[in-house]
C-alpha positions, 0 to 999 in steps of 0.5 A: 500500500502506497504512502498517503500524501499529506494535505498542504496547509493553505488558506482560501486567500492563497487560492484566490491569489493563485487563480488570479495570477494565472488568469492574468497570465502573470504566472504559470500554474506550476509557478503559482502552485509553488509560490502559494503552496496550492496543489496544481490540481486545485488551481486547475479545478478552480479555473475550469469551474469544477469547484468553487473558490469557496469550496473546501475539503471534507463533509458539508458543514452544518452551518453556512459561511454566512451563518458562521459569520453571523455567529462570530459577529454576535459572539464578539458583540456580546463580549464587547458589551460585557455579556460574553459567552462561554464555550458551553453557552455557545454550543447550546446557542447553536443547538437552540438555533438548529432545533428551531430551524428543524435542521438535521445534523450528525450531532446527538440531540443537535448539540455540537461537540468539542470537535466542532467547537475546535474546528469552528474556532480554527476557522475563525481565529478572530475569536479566542477564550479570554478571562473577563474582568468584572465590571459593575453597572456604575462603570458599565453605563459610562458612555463615550459622550460622558468622557468627551464632556469631561475633557471639554469641561476640564479644558474649559475650567483651565481656560477660564481660571488660569492665565496659561489655560490649557497650555498647562497640559502641555507640560508633562512634569506638571500633571500628577495622578494619585490613587489607592489600591489594596494589597492582600497579605496573602494574594491568590496564587496562580497555576503551578506545576504538579503531577498530571492527574493529581487529585489534591494540589495544595499551596500553603497560605496564611489565615490572615486575609487582611490587606494594606492600602497603598497610595501611589502617585506618579507624574506624566514624566514618570516621577514617582512619589514614595508610596504611602502604606496605610496600616490599620491601628494607631499603635504598633509594637513593631516598625511598619516601615522596616525594610522600606524606610523610603515609604510613607507611614499612614495610620487609620482605624480601619486601614482605609484612606480617609480625608484627614490622612489624605490632607496630611499626605498632600500637605507634608509629602506631595507639596514638599516633593513638587517644591523640592523638584522645583516644578512650575506652578500651578500643578495638576493633581488628578484623583477620583471622586472618593470622599476621602479626597474631597474636604474643605481643608484639602481644597483650601490647602491646594488653592493656597499652594497653587495646586489644581486638585481635579476629580476624574469622571465618576466610575471611570477610573478604569478608563481615565486614571493612569494608576488604574490603567497601567500601574496597579495591574503590573504592580500587583503581579510583581507583588504576588511574585515577591510574596511567593519568593519570600515564602520560598526563602522562608519556609513556614513564614508568611507576610505579616504587617511587620514584614509587608514593607520589606516584601513590597519594596522589591515589587514597587521597584519592579513595577514603577518604571518609566514606560508604565507612567508614560503609557498610563497618561497616554492611554487615558488621553491626559498627556498628550491631552486628547480624548481620541487617545482613550480606548473606545472599546472600554465604553462599549458595554454602555450600548446595552443601556443606550438601546433602552427605550426613550421613555425609560428612566435612566437617572442622570444618564441623559447622554446614553443616546449620544449622537456621535455613536460609531457606525459599525460595518457589521450587522447591528441590533435594533431595540429588541436585540435582533440583527438587522441587515440593510435590505434596501437597494443601494442606489448607484444610478439615477435611472435604474431598470434592472435588478441584479442579486449579488452574493459576497462570493460572486465574481463578475466576468466583465464590467464594460463601462467607463465608471466600472472602477468607481462602481467596484470601489463603491461596492467594496465600501458597502457592508458585507451583504449576507442575503441574496435578496439584497439588490443593487440597482444599476442603469443597463445602458451604462453598465453590463454585469454578467455574474459568473454562474457556478453550478458546483457551489457548495451550500456554505454560500447559502443565505443564513436561516431566519432562526439566526435573526430570531435567536441571536439577540443582544441584551437591553435594559428592561424598563422599570417602574422604580424611580432612581434617585437623582444625585447632585452633580458636584464640580470636578475642580476640588480646589476651585472657588465654587467647590470650596464654597460648596464645602464651606456650606456643607461644613456650616450645615454640618455644624448647624446640624450638630448644634441642633443635635446637641440642642435636641439632646439637651431638651431630651435630658431636660424632659427626662429629668422632669419626667423622673421628678414627676414619676418620683412624686407619684411614687412618693404619693403612692407609697404614702397611700400604701403606708396609710392603708397598711396602718389602717389594716394593722389598726383594724387587725388590732381592734379585732384582736382586742374584740376577740379577747373581750369576747372570750373574757367578758363584755366591757365598754371600750370607752369606760372599760367597765362591765355593767348591766347597762344597755350596750351598743355594738360598732358595725365596723370594728365590733366593739361594745359601748355603753349607750351612755358612753357612745355619745348618742342621745338615746333618750327618745329611743326605745330600748329594743331599738338601741341594740339594733342601732347602726353605730360607728365608733369614733375610732372607725370614723 
């Protein structure tokens, strides 16, 4: 059995070039085969029309070329707007389309396998698997129009408030950026080498999950200020800066940056550093809008020292902040490497607050390079000052919210439907998320009587007119047409177009199924009845007069609120004391009444005891204490006996029988 020939590796573009060179008689078939690495038989088949230029070896594909292109565009668009698809999601999307279309496939339950996915990604190298970064909704709604407005407002502020105006931005040594980021004492380790098939692969780590805040500041000329390491706590039994004495020590209760510590850093370190370097004033210090960076004391200090403290666009630090864009990413990678080296050199030990500074020093030296600073300010458009330098792909997730309905409440984001939205040559989506392909005829001649259906792969044999090159160029500039119904109208008296008929075309050149339009959708924000709270937009210039006035009013308002709070507290204390006094009086009266009742009870009890004693001995008058034969009368309350003459009641006109039954109460019971 003979040895099987290996397939040559050549692209579709190589076939087209080889056929074109042979047709133009610029090369022979053998020369074209040798130069483009395409078999001679393949070139001959293409020239004779035995197979199409788009034909390929192997079985017929499940999806047509136009359908795969549509799928690729959808995958790319979903990744751009922050809703990227995983491999499994892509396979199930294809299964859903095939089920809806009712197409018979060799796949089990119409679900493509890993072989199809591998071949699909090989056919379309423009897509690959990537690890996405998490993006909150606050950052996702940042639109290109908002960024343009920030650049315009910044330039306008400098022009209106400073003599040099926007020329300040032309001096790279006068532009600084400061920002904070947390560095965990035990960062996550990446992938390691281990035995293949190992069930358990471990990496020793510390149980301490706390992190240290680091304040970094750099200029557009790569001038790095010593970092400030913010430790939680006020007192330490160790030296926090041991091994990195050049750094600056910061202390807060939580370990996070606050307004007081930031004011101290600006006063004692930033202003001192620019004075030592004799930087021309005013100097621009760009920070994010965190509350720790905005305080009346800091604003007044910066204004007096001729420092322009200006806030970047809110929720856009991943786009406009140089420290976030180029510094912290590589710096944290070097930090992980430094921690790993430290643990390797010191087995059983981990990075603690006491050793953090010494380990961080090597990472800081490796991460703070000139290239990092220059690229950071360039990619954010801050130096050179140009909004066009900003990476527009970072604002593409805002398209999800820009496609929301006009009557939808988007808070303060009125610029979502920006006028300068970019036009993409690929199929775009409408408000429902489905792809819309332009099916309107492209008018080339004023009087058109003939309609010719063109496919992307069709080749014209002859175009005989003076303006043929112009028409071809205009057709080349049009978006790729995926439907055969898309037509081009031409004037038959000016242009004669004869499409090349190829009966051996494969089905991969067919139009995509309608299921793709129906199921390949991109998300759009749903309308909600919940009203969003509107926030007051503050000036970006923290050191500006307007912001200082606002901060003064806030401070005065806060003092007034504190005064009212103290007043309310005093009133509450006074009311509480009055109520306590009133309750004490009530309690005193209650105790007195209770005491009288107890005394009366005791007295009654004693009288009863006396009565029982008298009844056991003899009948004595309770007043004269004599026992006689006179008429007695009994008290109805205490049951004591009294002589009728001792009772104090005149019984002279009363019969003796009535005296005994007379209702009498003694003086003690009254």
